[in-house]
C-alpha positions, 0 to 999 in steps of 0.5 A: 475488514478492508472492503474498499481496498484497491488490492484484489490479490497479493503475496507480500512477505512482511518482516517486522523488527522491534527495538525496545527503548527505555520509554518507547518502541521502534518498529521497522516494517520491510515489505517485499512481494507483489500486489494485483490491482486494476489497470487504470487504462483497461481495468484488467488485473495488473500485477505490480512488485512492491518493496518498502521500508517504513518505521513507526514509533510506539509511546506509552500514555493514558489514551489509545490511538494516534498521538494528538500531534501531526506525527502519524508515525507515532502511536500511543499505547495505553499503559498496561496494554500488552498487545499491538495489532499491526494489521492496519499498518501493514494494509496502509504501508502496502497501499502507500507503496502503490504507484500513482499511475498503474497501467500495463507495460508496453511490449518490446515493439512498443505496443500496449499490453492492455486488453485490446478490446477495451482499448479499441472501445476507448478509442471509439469515444476519443475526442480529437481536436480538429 
């Protein structure tokens, strides 16, 4: 379903709280857990902790999908519709909480925990200013 995902493995606890208001629904997503993504430097698997809290609003209308406005936190559910699939939103919220730079941390001596073979290969092709 999500072929181009950067996440190769994950264990995420998702808590969804729904408040029913007079003319809309308010949903709060709380995600806690870890994801596995490739390291930006050595491409080995890297496990990252994630924790996030996001809100989304659901209004009712004559058409489905996102509202025509620029507000992406509001979706329109057609009148008479009784179900809302939140799988896409869980996917998006987990990806939006990934850091921009994803590299293995340094050990206590300041040495990179990246794959040593890959780092030495990268250093072979490093262009140094003279």
